[in-house]
One Martini backbone bead per residue (centre of mass of N, CA, C, O) as a GRO file, in nm:
protein
  401
    1MET     BB    1   0.097   0.032   0.020
    2SER     BB    2   0.080   0.352   0.014
    3THR     BB    3   0.199   0.637   0.119
    4PRO     BB    4   0.122   0.946   0.214
    5SER     BB    5   0.363   1.097   0.074
    6GLN     BB    6   0.296   0.961  -0.217
    7THR     BB    7  -0.029   1.042  -0.250
    8MET     BB    8  -0.114   1.335  -0.105
    9SER     BB    9  -0.152   1.537  -0.315
   10ARG     BB   10  -0.311   1.799  -0.456
   11GLY     BB   11  -0.422   1.638  -0.694
   12LEU     BB   12  -0.550   1.407  -0.523
   13ILE     BB   13  -0.733   1.578  -0.352
   14ALA     BB   14  -0.894   1.694  -0.592
   15LEU     BB   15  -0.997   1.419  -0.688
   16PHE     BB   16  -1.150   1.336  -0.433
   17ALA     BB   17  -1.340   1.587  -0.433
   18PHE     BB   18  -1.469   1.542  -0.711
   19CYS     BB   19  -1.582   1.259  -0.662
   20CYS     BB   20  -1.762   1.326  -0.423
   21GLY     BB   21  -1.939   1.544  -0.560
   22ALA     BB   22  -2.036   1.372  -0.806
   23ILE     BB   23  -2.171   1.139  -0.639
   24VAL     BB   24  -2.359   1.288  -0.433
   25ALA     BB   25  -2.541   1.433  -0.647
   26ASN     BB   26  -2.726   1.187  -0.727
   27ILE     BB   27  -2.926   1.219  -0.478
   28TYR     BB   28  -3.040   1.535  -0.578
   29TYR     BB   29  -3.155   1.563  -0.869
   30ALA     BB   30  -3.472   1.488  -0.827
   31GLN     BB   31  -3.599   1.698  -0.627
   32PRO     BB   32  -3.664   1.958  -0.836
   33ILE     BB   33  -3.794   1.735  -1.083
   34ILE     BB   34  -4.043   1.548  -0.997
   35GLU     BB   35  -4.277   1.688  -1.168
   36LEU     BB   36  -4.149   1.598  -1.443
   37MET     BB   37  -4.121   1.285  -1.400
   38ALA     BB   38  -4.395   1.160  -1.325
   39PRO     BB   39  -4.565   1.177  -1.594
   40ASP     BB   40  -4.346   1.045  -1.786
   41ALA     BB   41  -4.338   0.773  -1.578
   42ASN     BB   42  -4.631   0.713  -1.459
   43LEU     BB   43  -4.668   0.877  -1.201
   44THR     BB   44  -4.817   0.955  -0.927
   45ASN     BB   45  -4.853   1.186  -0.689
   46SER     BB   46  -4.830   0.977  -0.445
   47THR     BB   47  -4.547   0.838  -0.575
   48ALA     BB   48  -4.327   1.054  -0.646
   49SER     BB   49  -4.180   1.081  -0.363
   50LEU     BB   50  -4.038   0.798  -0.377
   51VAL     BB   51  -3.789   0.871  -0.526
   52VAL     BB   52  -3.652   1.019  -0.296
   53SER     BB   53  -3.689   0.814  -0.062
   54LEU     BB   54  -3.545   0.567  -0.203
   55THR     BB   55  -3.274   0.703  -0.225
   56GLN     BB   56  -3.229   0.732   0.081
   57ILE     BB   57  -3.267   0.437   0.156
   58GLY     BB   58  -3.033   0.332  -0.020
   59TYR     BB   59  -2.817   0.490   0.132
   60ALA     BB   60  -2.862   0.365   0.412
   61VAL     BB   61  -2.805   0.073   0.329
   62GLY     BB   62  -2.518   0.122   0.221
   63LEU     BB   63  -2.388   0.227   0.482
   64PHE     BB   64  -2.435  -0.048   0.642
   65PHE     BB   65  -2.349  -0.280   0.404
   66LEU     BB   66  -2.096  -0.143   0.229
   67VAL     BB   67  -1.889   0.037   0.383
   68PRO     BB   68  -1.756  -0.189   0.567
   69LEU     BB   69  -1.593  -0.320   0.323
   70ALA     BB   70  -1.342  -0.126   0.347
   71ASP     BB   71  -1.227  -0.341   0.582
   72LEU     BB   72  -1.199  -0.596   0.350
   73VAL     BB   73  -1.175  -0.457   0.072
   74GLU     BB   74  -1.040  -0.340  -0.190
   75ASN     BB   75  -1.103  -0.013  -0.245
   76ARG     BB   76  -1.094   0.044  -0.552
   77LYS     BB   77  -1.276  -0.195  -0.641
   78LEU     BB   78  -1.521  -0.107  -0.472
   79ILE     BB   79  -1.563   0.170  -0.609
   80LEU     BB   80  -1.594   0.065  -0.900
   81ALA     BB   81  -1.843  -0.109  -0.851
   82THR     BB   82  -2.032   0.126  -0.755
   83LEU     BB   83  -2.001   0.293  -1.019
   84ALA     BB   84  -2.134   0.088  -1.205
   85VAL     BB   85  -2.411   0.108  -1.067
   86SER     BB   86  -2.451   0.410  -1.108
   87PHE     BB   87  -2.452   0.412  -1.416
   88ALA     BB   88  -2.690   0.206  -1.458
   89SER     BB   89  -2.905   0.367  -1.285
   90LEU     BB   90  -2.894   0.636  -1.437
   91LEU     BB   91  -2.964   0.519  -1.717
   92GLY     BB   92  -3.228   0.385  -1.626
   93THR     BB   93  -3.367   0.652  -1.553
   94ALA     BB   94  -3.346   0.797  -1.833
   95PHE     BB   95  -3.528   0.533  -1.964
   96ALA     BB   96  -3.772   0.537  -1.795
   97ALA     BB   97  -4.134   0.418  -1.832
   98HIS     BB   98  -4.172   0.280  -1.555
   99PRO     BB   99  -4.234   0.294  -1.227
  100SER     BB  100  -4.066   0.048  -1.126
  101THR     BB  101  -3.802   0.130  -1.260
  102LEU     BB  102  -3.761   0.406  -1.115
  103LEU     BB  103  -3.766   0.295  -0.822
  104LEU     BB  104  -3.529   0.102  -0.851
  105THR     BB  105  -3.310   0.312  -0.946
  106SER     BB  106  -3.329   0.486  -0.692
  107VAL     BB  107  -3.212   0.285  -0.497
  108LEU     BB  108  -2.939   0.242  -0.653
  109ILE     BB  109  -2.836   0.527  -0.639
  110GLY     BB  110  -2.812   0.534  -0.332
  111LEU     BB  111  -2.640   0.281  -0.283
  112SER     BB  112  -2.388   0.374  -0.475
  113SER     BB  113  -2.322   0.662  -0.333
  114VAL     BB  114  -2.136   0.535  -0.094
  115ALA     BB  115  -1.854   0.580  -0.218
  116VAL     BB  116  -1.785   0.832  -0.062
  117GLN     BB  117  -1.752   0.659   0.222
  118MET     BB  118  -1.479   0.531   0.097
  119ILE     BB  119  -1.297   0.771   0.019
  120ILE     BB  120  -1.249   0.923   0.284
  121PRO     BB  121  -1.105   0.698   0.451
  122LEU     BB  122  -0.880   0.660   0.245
  123ALA     BB  123  -0.758   0.942   0.286
  124ALA     BB  124  -0.692   0.893   0.586
  125HIS     BB  125  -0.491   0.658   0.538
  126LEU     BB  126  -0.299   0.848   0.334
  127THR     BB  127  -0.267   1.022   0.603
  128SER     BB  128  -0.137   1.204   0.825
  129GLU     BB  129  -0.207   1.327   1.131
  130GLU     BB  130  -0.106   1.628   1.078
  131SER     BB  131  -0.302   1.642   0.786
  132ARG     BB  132  -0.596   1.525   0.807
  133GLY     BB  133  -0.780   1.770   0.838
  134ARG     BB  134  -0.707   1.915   0.572
  135VAL     BB  135  -0.780   1.686   0.373
  136VAL     BB  136  -1.073   1.627   0.461
  137GLY     BB  137  -1.169   1.920   0.425
  138SER     BB  138  -1.116   1.941   0.118
  139ILE     BB  139  -1.303   1.701   0.040
  140MET     BB  140  -1.565   1.815   0.179
  141SER     BB  141  -1.601   2.049  -0.014
  142GLY     BB  142  -1.680   1.877  -0.255
  143LEU     BB  143  -1.927   1.749  -0.127
  144LEU     BB  144  -2.090   2.006  -0.066
  145LEU     BB  145  -2.098   2.107  -0.355
  146GLY     BB  146  -2.261   1.871  -0.460
  147ILE     BB  147  -2.513   1.919  -0.290
  148LEU     BB  148  -2.567   2.232  -0.367
  149LEU     BB  149  -2.543   2.197  -0.700
  150ALA     BB  150  -2.746   1.980  -0.790
  151ARG     BB  151  -3.019   2.127  -0.796
  152PRO     BB  152  -2.961   2.365  -0.991
  153ALA     BB  153  -2.848   2.189  -1.222
  154SER     BB  154  -3.102   2.023  -1.265
  155SER     BB  155  -3.298   2.255  -1.327
  156LEU     BB  156  -3.145   2.370  -1.575
  157VAL     BB  157  -3.129   2.117  -1.757
  158ALA     BB  158  -3.436   2.051  -1.753
  159ASN     BB  159  -3.526   2.328  -1.880
  160PHE     BB  160  -3.362   2.273  -2.167
  161PHE     BB  161  -3.356   1.918  -2.196
  162GLY     BB  162  -3.473   1.770  -1.968
  163TRP     BB  163  -3.476   1.521  -1.725
  164ARG     BB  164  -3.308   1.295  -1.869
  165ALA     BB  165  -3.044   1.455  -1.912
  166VAL     BB  166  -2.947   1.454  -1.617
  167PHE     BB  167  -2.881   1.140  -1.612
  168MET     BB  168  -2.696   1.126  -1.854
  169VAL     BB  169  -2.481   1.313  -1.748
  170ALA     BB  170  -2.426   1.159  -1.484
  171ALA     BB  171  -2.328   0.900  -1.620
  172GLY     BB  172  -2.085   1.036  -1.760
  173VAL     BB  173  -1.946   1.127  -1.498
  174MET     BB  174  -1.899   0.831  -1.389
  175VAL     BB  175  -1.691   0.762  -1.607
  176VAL     BB  176  -1.484   0.975  -1.532
  177VAL     BB  177  -1.446   0.881  -1.240
  178ALA     BB  178  -1.359   0.588  -1.301
  179ILE     BB  179  -1.104   0.659  -1.458
  180ALA     BB  180  -0.968   0.819  -1.236
  181VAL     BB  181  -0.957   0.592  -1.028
  182ALA     BB  182  -0.802   0.378  -1.197
  183LEU     BB  183  -0.545   0.573  -1.253
  184PHE     BB  184  -0.501   0.745  -0.951
  185MET     BB  185  -0.594   0.561  -0.729
  186PRO     BB  186  -0.501   0.408  -0.465
  187GLN     BB  187  -0.433   0.128  -0.310
  188ARG     BB  188  -0.623  -0.082  -0.057
  189LYS     BB  189  -0.545  -0.339   0.177
  190PRO     BB  190  -0.690  -0.474   0.420
  191SER     BB  191  -0.616  -0.648   0.733
  192HIS     BB  192  -0.885  -0.754   0.756
  193SER     BB  193  -1.022  -1.114   0.813
  194ALA     BB  194  -1.305  -1.124   0.843
  195SER     BB  195  -1.619  -1.162   0.805
  196TYR     BB  196  -1.898  -1.006   0.707
  197GLY     BB  197  -2.069  -1.078   0.953
  198ALA     BB  198  -1.858  -0.982   1.163
  199LEU     BB  199  -1.846  -0.694   1.066
  200LEU     BB  200  -2.140  -0.616   1.129
  201ALA     BB  201  -2.134  -0.702   1.431
  202SER     BB  202  -1.910  -0.480   1.511
  203LEU     BB  203  -2.071  -0.217   1.510
  204TRP     BB  204  -2.192  -0.224   1.796
  205HIS     BB  205  -1.918  -0.238   1.946
  206LEU     BB  206  -1.808   0.030   1.841
  207PHE     BB  207  -2.035   0.207   1.956
  208GLN     BB  208  -1.982   0.121   2.255
  209ARG     BB  209  -1.664   0.182   2.279
  210HIS     BB  210  -1.708   0.490   2.150
  211PRO     BB  211  -1.793   0.795   2.272
  212VAL     BB  212  -1.700   0.986   2.047
  213LEU     BB  213  -1.885   0.869   1.834
  214ARG     BB  214  -2.157   0.930   1.972
  215GLN     BB  215  -2.116   1.234   2.006
  216ARG     BB  216  -2.055   1.315   1.709
  217ALA     BB  217  -2.314   1.195   1.591
  218LEU     BB  218  -2.512   1.374   1.748
  219TYR     BB  219  -2.416   1.652   1.666
  220GLN     BB  220  -2.443   1.608   1.348
  221ALA     BB  221  -2.739   1.525   1.343
  222LEU     BB  222  -2.848   1.801   1.449
  223MET     BB  223  -2.713   1.981   1.235
  224PHE     BB  224  -2.832   1.833   0.978
  225ALA     BB  225  -3.124   1.884   1.048
  226ALA     BB  226  -3.107   2.193   1.020
  227PHE     BB  227  -3.009   2.193   0.728
  228SER     BB  228  -3.249   2.037   0.601
  229LEU     BB  229  -3.468   2.222   0.699
  230PHE     BB  230  -3.381   2.474   0.552
  231TRP     BB  231  -3.350   2.351   0.247
  232THR     BB  232  -3.664   2.270   0.245
  233ALA     BB  233  -3.810   2.547   0.342
  234SER     BB  234  -3.688   2.795   0.180
  235PRO     BB  235  -3.833   2.757  -0.099
  236ILE     BB  236  -4.113   2.811   0.010
  237ALA     BB  237  -4.062   3.096   0.121
  238LEU     BB  238  -3.961   3.221  -0.147
  239ALA     BB  239  -4.223   3.169  -0.306
  240ARG     BB  240  -4.439   3.296  -0.102
  241GLU     BB  241  -4.299   3.565   0.012
  242TYR     BB  242  -4.126   3.652  -0.286
  243GLY     BB  243  -4.187   3.506  -0.572
  244LEU     BB  244  -3.996   3.294  -0.662
  245SER     BB  245  -3.855   3.117  -0.886
  246GLN     BB  246  -3.689   2.840  -0.970
  247ALA     BB  247  -3.440   2.984  -1.088
  248GLN     BB  248  -3.398   3.173  -0.838
  249ILE     BB  249  -3.366   2.938  -0.633
  250ALA     BB  250  -3.114   2.819  -0.770
  251VAL     BB  251  -2.937   3.069  -0.711
  252PHE     BB  252  -2.966   3.064  -0.405
  253ALA     BB  253  -2.823   2.783  -0.372
  254LEU     BB  254  -2.541   2.887  -0.457
  255VAL     BB  255  -2.476   3.061  -0.209
  256GLY     BB  256  -2.433   2.820  -0.007
  257ALA     BB  257  -2.152   2.722  -0.124
  258MET     BB  258  -1.972   2.912   0.052
  259GLY     BB  259  -1.957   2.708   0.301
  260ALA     BB  260  -1.716   2.522   0.193
  261ILE     BB  261  -1.473   2.688   0.324
  262ALA     BB  262  -1.479   2.547   0.609
  263ALA     BB  263  -1.331   2.278   0.585
  264PRO     BB  264  -1.025   2.358   0.553
  265ILE     BB  265  -1.018   2.541   0.798
  266ALA     BB  266  -1.095   2.327   1.009
  267GLY     BB  267  -0.867   2.128   0.947
  268ARG     BB  268  -0.623   2.310   1.013
  269LEU     BB  269  -0.707   2.384   1.310
  270ALA     BB  270  -0.723   2.094   1.410
  271ASP     BB  271  -0.419   2.031   1.360
  272ALA     BB  272  -0.348   2.276   1.574
  273GLY     BB  273  -0.558   2.219   1.836
  274HIS     BB  274  -0.883   2.350   1.797
  275THR     BB  275  -1.134   2.165   1.831
  276GLN     BB  276  -1.297   2.265   2.077
  277ARG     BB  277  -1.343   2.560   1.992
  278LEU     BB  278  -1.476   2.494   1.719
  279SER     BB  279  -1.711   2.331   1.823
  280HIS     BB  280  -1.840   2.558   1.975
  281PHE     BB  281  -1.863   2.764   1.740
  282ALA     BB  282  -2.039   2.597   1.540
  283LYS     BB  283  -2.293   2.573   1.717
  284LEU     BB  284  -2.335   2.872   1.769
  285LEU     BB  285  -2.354   2.959   1.468
  286ALA     BB  286  -2.612   2.788   1.405
  287VAL     BB  287  -2.794   2.954   1.582
  288VAL     BB  288  -2.740   3.245   1.471
  289ALA     BB  289  -2.816   3.197   1.165
  290PHE     BB  290  -3.144   3.228   1.212
  291VAL     BB  291  -3.184   3.535   1.264
  292PRO     BB  292  -3.200   3.700   1.002
  293GLY     BB  293  -3.449   3.551   0.871
  294LEU     BB  294  -3.643   3.591   1.108
  295VAL     BB  295  -3.645   3.900   1.122
  296ALA     BB  296  -3.720   3.964   0.823
  297LEU     BB  297  -3.998   3.808   0.823
  298GLN     BB  298  -4.131   3.938   1.069
  299LEU     BB  299  -4.088   4.246   0.936
  300HIS     BB  300  -4.108   4.249   0.623
  301LEU     BB  301  -3.850   4.274   0.471
  302SER     BB  302  -3.702   4.339   0.159
  303PHE     BB  303  -3.419   4.172   0.251
  304GLY     BB  304  -3.496   3.866   0.305
  305VAL     BB  305  -3.328   3.710   0.096
  306VAL     BB  306  -3.055   3.797   0.209
  307ALA     BB  307  -3.100   3.685   0.494
  308LEU     BB  308  -3.135   3.392   0.405
  309ALA     BB  309  -2.856   3.368   0.281
  310ILE     BB  310  -2.700   3.420   0.541
  311THR     BB  311  -2.805   3.174   0.679
  312GLY     BB  312  -2.703   2.964   0.478
  313VAL     BB  313  -2.399   3.024   0.499
  314LEU     BB  314  -2.362   2.990   0.807
  315LEU     BB  315  -2.477   2.709   0.830
  316ASP     BB  316  -2.288   2.566   0.633
  317PHE     BB  317  -2.033   2.641   0.785
  318ALA     BB  318  -2.099   2.499   1.055
  319VAL     BB  319  -2.162   2.211   0.953
  320GLN     BB  320  -1.896   2.161   0.806
  321MET     BB  321  -1.708   2.203   1.045
  322ASN     BB  322  -1.834   1.977   1.232
  323MET     BB  323  -1.783   1.743   1.035
  324VAL     BB  324  -1.472   1.751   1.027
  325LEU     BB  325  -1.420   1.725   1.326
  326GLY     BB  326  -1.562   1.454   1.355
  327GLN     BB  327  -1.398   1.287   1.153
  328ARG     BB  328  -1.121   1.325   1.278
  329ALA     BB  329  -1.195   1.190   1.554
  330VAL     BB  330  -1.298   0.915   1.444
  331TYR     BB  331  -1.044   0.827   1.272
  332ALA     BB  332  -0.854   0.814   1.544
  333LEU     BB  333  -0.957   0.558   1.698
  334ASP     BB  334  -0.943   0.326   1.442
  335PRO     BB  335  -0.782   0.246   1.160
  336ALA     BB  336  -0.909  -0.052   1.102
  337SER     BB  337  -1.224   0.093   1.134
  338ARG     BB  338  -1.307   0.333   0.942
  339GLY     BB  339  -1.539   0.225   0.772
  340ARG     BB  340  -1.733   0.170   1.017
  341LEU     BB  341  -1.723   0.437   1.153
  342ASN     BB  342  -1.833   0.595   0.911
  343ALA     BB  343  -2.099   0.445   0.892
  344LEU     BB  344  -2.206   0.534   1.168
  345TYR     BB  345  -2.178   0.838   1.142
  346MET     BB  346  -2.350   0.870   0.873
  347THR     BB  347  -2.611   0.738   0.964
  348SER     BB  348  -2.675   0.943   1.185
  349ILE     BB  349  -2.684   1.190   0.996
  350PHE     BB  350  -2.907   1.086   0.810
  351ILE     BB  351  -3.126   1.077   1.021
  352GLY     BB  352  -3.125   1.378   1.081
  353GLY     BB  353  -3.188   1.474   0.791
  354ALA     BB  354  -3.458   1.321   0.759
  355VAL     BB  355  -3.604   1.469   0.987
  356GLY     BB  356  -3.576   1.758   0.887
  357SER     BB  357  -3.716   1.720   0.601
  358SER     BB  358  -3.988   1.585   0.697
  359VAL     BB  359  -4.085   1.853   0.880
  360ALA     BB  360  -4.082   2.112   0.709
  361GLY     BB  361  -4.356   2.138   0.570
  362SER     BB  362  -4.544   2.121   0.820
  363LEU     BB  363  -4.410   2.345   0.982
  364TYR     BB  364  -4.466   2.574   0.787
  365GLU     BB  365  -4.779   2.543   0.773
  366HIS     BB  366  -4.824   2.580   1.102
  367ALA     BB  367  -4.559   2.808   1.176
  368GLY     BB  368  -4.383   2.891   0.977
  369TRP     BB  369  -4.075   3.044   0.985
  370THR     BB  370  -4.064   3.059   1.289
  371GLY     BB  371  -4.075   2.752   1.338
  372VAL     BB  372  -3.827   2.678   1.171
  373ALA     BB  373  -3.613   2.856   1.319
  374LEU     BB  374  -3.654   2.745   1.605
  375ALA     BB  375  -3.600   2.449   1.539
  376GLY     BB  376  -3.324   2.488   1.405
  377ALA     BB  377  -3.188   2.618   1.664
  378ALA     BB  378  -3.243   2.388   1.870
  379MET     BB  379  -3.050   2.170   1.770
  380PRO     BB  380  -2.768   2.312   1.830
  381VAL     BB  381  -2.834   2.361   2.124
  382ILE     BB  382  -2.828   2.069   2.211
  383ALA     BB  383  -2.543   2.015   2.115
  384LEU     BB  384  -2.410   2.223   2.295
  385LEU     BB  385  -2.498   2.118   2.571
  386VAL     BB  386  -2.366   1.841   2.546
  387PHE     BB  387  -2.081   1.936   2.493
  388LEU     BB  388  -2.044   2.091   2.764
  389LYS     BB  389  -2.094   1.850   2.947
  390VAL     BB  390  -1.866   1.672   2.843
  391SER     BB  391  -1.632   1.876   2.884
  392ALA     BB  392  -1.674   1.908   3.195
  393SER     BB  393  -1.662   1.594   3.281
  394ALA     BB  394  -1.428   1.517   3.027
  395PRO     BB  395  -1.171   1.687   2.916
  396ILE     BB  396  -0.957   1.473   2.851
  397ALA     BB  397  -1.115   1.265   2.676
  398VAL     BB  398  -1.205   1.513   2.458
  399LYS     BB  399  -0.940   1.587   2.361
  400GLY     BB  400  -0.959   1.639   2.018
  401ALA     BB  401  -1.280   1.535   1.968
   0.00000   0.00000   0.00000
């Protein structure tokens, strides 16, 4: 296996970041264009939302059952295999004419997109402890950009070329990613020799064994719930309160991409020993982030769109910072188990995000943006209170965690 000094050049870090962003985007392409997809694929209004839900379910299943394989199977081959499934499922979606076909390919898109969560631990393996935060942070910038740019890109492509073109282009991007992985990504053969069943069984033991994993998973689950709540509810508020079109909302989503700069900053500062202070700051910033949009909409101010954009940028910055700090702490727990640790960490985050997005619509309908903002701020408040309690009760144990 290649050593960190041989492998993690700036070019390779950029490659990892591009791959993560391109792959994770597959999960989000359908969200803004589901109303275009449904009638063309003979889906009823009641089943159209299943496309998004099944993609998320597929991703959750992949996190639990496929990502742990990174501790058992040669990593590059495993990533290439999942990319092959991504290509086939994206192409299948592009040509789907029957509802059952579209629903099946939606599951497979989510399932295969977990390649992202194999790439990030691989980067951690190839990086020295002294620079791991910086490297993981840079790669996470690519991932966040993929999440934030997928929806506006999907909307724009579908607007000019139709929704099927979105998935055709995405399939082509997966070919490019697979070629890059095959040519430039280093191999890594794990030393773990247990069976697949034993590997899955060890997940619970790892979760019990490492309090830092449980704590970091809880913090980020709450933070990501606030993130998902905001980005699910804000398009509704922008359309109803300010009359923005879908194209204008797509541009608004691009503004949130500015939050991606938090990842490399957080990584570098964590490498310098500032994890605890940054963790405190990130959670506090996530709470404060909801204030501008809340005040603007409460007072019906004309610059409410700008205020919401400020909320989006600050929230993305805080969530991304907390994510990188958590990953750095979790990856340091047990190098031989990074694939499984990452699976547990990301599954917890996914649950938080699913809760946030699932309540957004009904919360806005019943309590308006005030309810959304208060609920969104409450989540990082809980994370902050738990963090402070843990830090106060066991400061030595959580140092650097």
